C-alpha positions in Angstrom: 59.8 153.4 139.5 57.4 156.1 140.4 58.6 159.2 142.4 59.6 158.4 145.9 59.9 161.1 148.6 61.5 159.9 151.9 60.3 161.0 155.3 62.9 162.5 157.8 63.7 159.1 159.4 64.0 157.3 156.1 66.2 160.1 154.7 68.7 159.3 157.4 68.3 155.6 156.7 69.2 156.1 153.0 72.2 158.2 153.9 73.7 155.4 155.9 76.2 152.9 154.5 76.1 150.6 157.6 76.2 146.9 157.0 73.0 146.1 159.0 70.3 148.8 158.9 67.0 148.4 160.6 63.9 150.6 160.4 61.3 150.2 163.1 58.0 152.1 163.3 54.2 151.9 163.4 51.9 150.4 160.8 51.6 152.4 157.7 54.8 154.5 158.2 56.3 153.8 154.7 59.0 151.3 155.8 58.5 148.8 153.0 58.4 151.5 150.3 61.7 152.8 151.6 63.2 149.3 151.4 62.3 148.9 147.7 63.7 152.3 146.9 66.9 151.5 148.7 67.5 148.3 146.7 67.0 150.1 143.4 69.2 153.0 144.5 72.0 150.6 145.4 71.6 148.6 142.2 72.0 151.8 140.2 75.0 153.0 142.2 76.9 149.8 141.7 80.2 150.4 139.9 80.0 148.9 136.4 82.1 146.0 135.4 84.6 146.0 132.5 81.8 145.7 130.0 80.0 148.7 131.5 77.2 146.7 133.2 76.2 147.2 136.8 75.5 143.7 138.2 73.8 143.1 141.5 71.7 140.3 143.1 69.3 140.9 146.0 67.2 138.6 148.2 63.8 139.8 149.5 62.8 137.7 152.5 59.5 137.3 154.4 58.4 134.7 156.9 55.9 132.7 154.8 54.9 132.6 151.1 51.4 133.9 151.7 52.8 137.0 153.3 55.6 137.2 150.7 53.0 137.2 147.9 50.4 139.4 149.6 52.8 142.1 151.0 56.4 142.0 149.9 55.8 141.2 146.2 52.8 143.6 146.0 54.8 146.5 147.6 57.7 145.8 145.2 55.5 146.1 142.1 53.7 149.1 143.5 57.0 150.9 143.0 58.5 149.0 140.1 56.8 148.4 136.8 56.9 144.7 135.8 57.4 145.9 132.2 61.1 146.8 132.9 62.0 143.3 133.6 61.0 139.6 133.6 59.0 138.1 136.4 59.4 134.3 136.9 56.5 133.1 139.0 57.9 129.6 139.4 61.3 130.8 140.8 59.8 133.9 142.5 62.4 136.2 140.9 62.4 139.4 138.9 65.3 140.1 136.5 66.1 143.6 135.0 68.6 143.4 132.2 69.5 146.3 130.0 72.7 147.5 128.3 73.9 149.0 131.6 71.9 147.2 134.4 71.7 143.6 135.3 69.8 143.3 138.6 68.2 140.2 140.0 65.6 140.2 142.8 65.0 136.8 144.5 61.9 136.5 146.7 62.2 133.9 149.4 60.1 132.7 152.4 62.1 131.7 155.4 60.2 131.2 158.7 62.0 128.4 160.4 65.6 128.0 161.6 66.1 125.0 159.3 65.4 127.3 156.4 69.0 128.5 156.6 69.9 125.8 154.1 67.9 127.7 151.5 70.5 130.4 151.8 73.6 128.3 151.4 73.7 128.4 147.5 72.9 132.1 147.3 75.6 134.6 146.2 74.1 138.0 147.0 75.0 141.7 146.9 72.5 142.4 149.7 69.2 141.5 151.1 65.9 143.1 152.4 64.2 141.3 155.4 60.6 142.4 155.4 58.9 142.4 158.8 62.0 141.1 160.5 60.5 140.3 163.8 58.9 137.2 162.2 62.2 135.9 161.0 64.4 133.6 163.2 67.8 134.7 164.4 69.5 131.8 162.7 68.3 133.1 159.3 69.7 136.6 160.0 73.0 135.1 161.1 73.4 133.0 158.0 72.2 135.8 155.7 75.1 138.0 156.8 77.5 135.5 155.3 75.7 135.4 151.9 75.8 139.1 151.1 78.9 140.8 149.6 79.6 137.8 147.4 78.1 139.2 144.1 79.6 140.4 141.9 82.7 138.3 142.6 85.8 140.1 143.8 87.6 139.3 140.5 84.8 141.2 138.7 85.2 144.3 141.0 83.0 143.2 143.9 79.9 145.0 145.2 80.2 148.8 145.7 78.0 148.4 148.8 76.7 145.2 150.5 74.7 144.5 153.5 71.3 143.7 154.9 68.4 146.1 155.3 65.5 145.3 157.6 62.1 146.7 158.5 59.7 145.8 161.2 56.9 146.8 163.6 58.4 146.8 167.1 59.0 143.3 168.6 59.1 142.3 172.3 62.2 143.3 174.3 63.2 139.7 174.5 63.5 139.4 170.7 66.8 139.1 168.9 66.2 142.5 167.2 66.2 144.2 170.6 69.2 142.2 171.8 71.3 143.1 168.8 70.1 146.7 167.9 69.6 147.9 171.5 71.8 145.9 173.8 74.8 144.6 171.9 74.9 147.2 169.2 77.7 145.7 167.0 79.8 147.9 164.8 77.9 148.9 161.6 74.5 147.9 163.0 72.2 150.9 163.1 68.6 151.3 163.9 66.2 154.0 162.7 63.1 154.6 164.7 60.0 156.3 163.3 57.8 158.5 165.5 54.4 157.6 166.8 51.5 157.7 164.2 49.7 160.1 166.6 52.7 162.5 167.0 53.1 165.8 165.3 56.1 164.2 163.5 54.2 161.1 162.3 55.5 159.9 158.9 53.7 159.0 155.7 50.5 160.5 156.9 49.9 162.1 153.5 49.6 158.7 152.0 47.1 157.3 154.6 43.4 157.6 154.8 42.0 160.4 157.0 41.9 159.5 160.7 43.8 156.3 159.9 45.4 155.8 163.3 42.4 157.0 165.3 40.3 154.4 163.6 43.0 151.7 163.9 43.0 152.1 167.7 39.3 151.3 168.1 38.8 148.1 170.1 42.5 147.5 170.6 44.3 147.1 174.0 47.0 149.4 175.2 49.9 147.0 174.4 48.7 146.6 170.8 48.4 150.4 170.4 51.8 150.9 171.9 53.4 148.6 169.4 51.5 149.2 166.1 50.4 152.9 166.5 53.1 154.4 168.8 56.0 152.2 167.5 57.2 151.2 171.0 58.7 147.9 172.0 56.4 145.4 173.7 56.9 143.3 176.7 55.3 139.8 177.2 54.2 139.7 180.8 51.3 138.2 182.7 50.9 141.4 184.6 50.3 145.1 184.5 53.2 147.5 184.0 54.1 149.6 187.1 55.0 152.5 184.7 52.5 152.8 181.9 53.8 156.4 181.6 57.1 155.1 180.1 57.6 155.5 176.4 60.7 153.9 175.0 61.1 156.3 172.1 60.7 159.3 174.4 62.5 158.3 177.6 65.5 156.4 176.2 68.4 158.4 174.7 69.8 157.7 171.2 73.3 157.3 172.6 74.9 156.4 175.9 74.6 159.2 178.4 77.7 160.7 179.9 77.9 162.6 183.3 78.0 166.3 183.1 80.9 168.0 185.0 80.1 170.0 188.2 76.7 168.4 188.6 76.4 166.0 191.6 75.9 162.2 191.1 72.8 160.7 192.6 72.8 157.0 193.4 69.9 154.8 194.5 70.5 151.4 196.0 68.2 148.4 196.5 69.6 145.7 198.8 68.9 142.0 199.2 70.6 139.0 197.5 70.3 140.7 194.1 71.4 144.3 195.0 71.3 146.9 192.3 72.2 150.6 192.0 71.2 153.3 189.6 73.7 156.1 188.9 72.0 159.4 187.8 72.3 163.1 187.6 69.7 165.9 187.9 70.3 168.8 185.5 69.9 172.4 186.2 66.4 172.6 184.6 65.2 169.7 186.8 65.4 166.9 184.2 66.9 163.6 185.3 69.4 161.4 183.5 69.7 157.7 184.5 73.3 157.2 183.3 74.4 153.7 184.4 73.0 150.7 186.2 74.8 148.3 188.4 72.9 145.0 188.5 74.2 141.9 190.4 72.9 138.4 191.4 73.5 136.3 194.4 75.7 138.9 196.0 75.9 140.1 199.6 76.3 143.7 200.7 80.0 143.4 201.2 80.8 142.2 197.7 78.3 144.6 196.2 79.9 147.5 198.0 83.3 146.5 196.5 81.8 146.3 193.0 80.0 149.6 193.3 83.0 151.3 194.8 85.3 150.2 192.0 82.9 151.7 189.4 82.7 155.0 191.3 86.4 155.2 191.7 87.1 154.5 188.0 84.3 156.5 186.3 83.1 159.2 188.8 85.9 160.0 191.1 85.8 163.8 190.8 82.0 164.2 191.4 80.0 165.0 194.5 77.8 162.1 195.6 74.3 161.9 197.1 73.5 158.3 197.8 70.2 156.8 199.0 69.2 153.2 199.7 66.2 151.1 200.7 65.4 152.1 204.4 65.2 148.4 205.1 68.9 148.3 204.7 69.2 150.0 208.1 68.2 146.8 209.8 70.9 144.7 211.4 71.7 141.2 210.0 71.1 138.3 212.4 74.6 136.9 211.7 76.9 139.8 212.6 74.5 142.7 213.4 76.0 144.8 210.7 73.6 146.8 208.5 74.1 147.2 204.7 74.5 150.9 205.2 77.4 150.3 207.7 79.0 148.0 205.2 78.8 150.6 202.5 80.2 153.3 204.8 83.1 151.0 205.7 83.9 150.8 202.0 83.9 154.5 201.5 80.3 154.9 200.2 78.4 157.3 202.5 74.8 156.2 201.8 71.8 157.1 203.8 68.3 155.7 204.0 65.7 157.2 201.6 63.1 159.2 203.5 60.4 156.6 202.9 59.8 153.1 201.7 56.2 153.7 200.8 55.7 152.1 197.4 53.1 154.6 196.2 55.3 157.6 197.0 58.3 155.9 195.4 56.4 155.1 192.2 55.0 158.6 191.9 58.5 160.1 192.3 59.5 158.5 189.1 56.1 158.8 187.4 56.3 162.6 187.9 59.5 162.8 185.9 58.1 160.5 183.2 55.1 162.8 182.8 57.2 166.0 182.7 58.5 167.7 179.6 61.0 170.6 179.9 61.3 172.7 176.7 60.3 169.7 174.7 62.7 167.3 176.5 61.6 164.5 178.7 61.9 164.9 182.5 63.6 161.5 182.7 66.0 160.2 180.1 67.6 156.7 180.4 70.8 155.7 178.8 70.3 152.8 176.3 73.0 150.9 178.2 70.7 150.6 181.2 69.3 147.4 179.8 67.6 146.0 182.9 66.0 149.3 183.8 64.7 149.8 180.3 63.1 146.4 180.2 61.7 146.9 183.6 60.1 150.2 182.7 58.8 148.7 179.5 56.7 146.2 181.5 59.1 143.7 183.1 58.5 145.5 186.4 54.8 144.8 186.9 51.9 143.9 189.1 51.1 140.2 188.9 47.7 139.1 187.7 45.5 137.5 190.4 44.1 134.2 189.3 40.3 134.8 189.8 37.4 134.4 187.4 35.7 137.5 185.9 37.4 140.8 185.5 41.2 141.2 185.4 42.6 141.8 188.8 46.2 142.5 189.9 48.1 142.6 193.1 48.6 145.9 194.9 52.4 145.5 195.0 54.7 144.8 192.1 56.3 141.4 191.6 59.8 141.0 193.0 61.3 139.7 189.8 64.3 140.2 187.6 63.7 143.8 186.9 62.2 145.1 190.2 65.6 145.7 191.9 67.0 148.2 189.5 63.7 150.0 189.0 63.3 150.4 192.8 66.9 151.6 193.0 65.8 154.4 190.7 62.9 155.1 193.0 65.1 155.5 196.0 67.5 157.9 194.4 64.7 160.1 193.1 62.7 160.2 196.3 65.9 160.7 198.2 66.7 163.7 196.1 63.4 165.3 196.9 61.1 164.1 194.1 57.8 163.5 195.8 58.6 165.6 198.8 55.2 167.2 198.7 53.5 163.8 198.7 55.5 162.8 201.7 54.6 165.9 203.6 50.9 165.4 202.9 50.9 161.8 203.8 53.1 161.7 206.9 53.4 165.4 207.8 57.1 165.2 207.8 59.3 168.2 207.3 61.7 167.9 204.4 65.4 168.2 205.0 67.8 168.9 202.1 70.1 166.2 200.9 73.5 166.1 202.5 76.2 167.7 200.4 78.8 165.0 200.4 82.3 166.0 199.3 83.9 164.4 196.2 84.4 160.8 197.2 87.9 159.6 197.6 86.6 156.0 197.7 89.3 153.6 198.8 92.0 156.3 199.1 
């Protein structure tokens, strides 16, 4: 191999011993080179058998043979001299065999769920999945059961085994997002590389001058977000309400925890799919969206019970400031009870947000998204806020109007799966005073400070 120098993100990747490790980043960020280096490092770190030979077997997987030949194989031999082993073109394998090393590398194309049967006979130490977003979930699931089986346990077993994966960012509905971002199983870890245009961009020294600037020419925003900035995509027939949102900037690496002695802000959106966002505003003005409460087919009474239980169990000792959709102050036709009265009866003293104007609500959140405080984002979202994260990524959008000619979109966002939690976030932030200047200018209202509620003894 030639000399390999890892970038900061890839250094952290190499340090990890996790069973499933994924690297996600823009085009040209050095992901594939890191994968080749990792396989060789692990092969050389394998404990030798009784005869002093370090034995390993690795699968290198791509979606189709054309891509396997044109990219994966080529990258492999960019770093590994074919003179140190035997290349078998018919079996698509490379075998290094010396007095101390016996390492096999099997190149396989697996692009359909039925291809899992190609894995059944493999006894592997580990595997590299190249451009993982193109590989079906069924292949990933089966692959996990084939690694760790060579060398056999009677021969000492593998020193390390697992699966390493690299990819450009997939859509938020992809299995990669579901596993690495939502479920986050034990020993699954993701390593995200920075935007190709950022000051921390990686592998720039090995790319042509102005590589990313030229790459962007003629591309739409979604393509640039994925392949240049390294952000997740969202497949939607609409325009995102929050183009300011950047998943790598505005989502925390770990779940956020409430900070003692800072009040808890809660925003609530009513209806038959009520939702609440639980947040805090830090002393420097930055916001943390800590936890979401998302329900379906639930009335105000049941929702107040669910929300109250969460507040009692996790936030009992905090002060609360709670704001809801002003439309929740309207009485129901059945029993003439408003959602706010139902919340109050269940120990949740919510009040209507100062306005329901969509533009003002949107701008209250957009202002925080556009703000940086000492290099930290004005709004940081806990990765556990799955629906809010998907909504901000594009699920909360303006629907396309079906007309000929130029693209046109509705003036108001679609009331879909992700709108309720995103609007709950709007109510809490505009209720807390974000956008107060806009409200004054538009409606000439004087601003009143939020009510200082005592620590809630909900359900005492």
